[in-house]
C-alpha angles and dihedrals in degrees: 000000000000116000115190116202105192143165144116123312113285091021093119100256096141092040087057100036103053100052092037090054089048092047093054098037092248133149110255115219122183113198090207094061096045124074105178132077102313097191091054092047093050092046088052093056095040088054087067087061091248120139112243125208110201120198109202140154109237124186098162138036088245089066090058091043092058092058092042092203128191092225131023124203110191114204109207101166100122128071100244100124093233116164112248109245118249093240109061124142098178127021118203105193098163129036122236127176092242095045090121090054093047089053095052098075090043090056094045094053087050091051093048093050092047092052094052 
């Protein structure tokens, strides 16, 4: 499963993605620290049946489409007037210290529903 945590710079993507990946036992991938073919890299990890949490700045729907994630978390916590992408499964509009823990049961319900 590929979970994309995206949003504008400074929205809290990394602050959410790192502890969330650790919490669910996933592989954390930060687009800003990876220069190669990100999609091939993610596919390689996902092919081992591991969950991948991708931390990526996304300004356009096409940025999300390139990753083709199973689940999209949109971080909209900064006042940048960016249009919300059309494909969003979970919208974080306000940051809380336990946002990563709040997200876990939501993703679990999604995975259970998808596997039925």
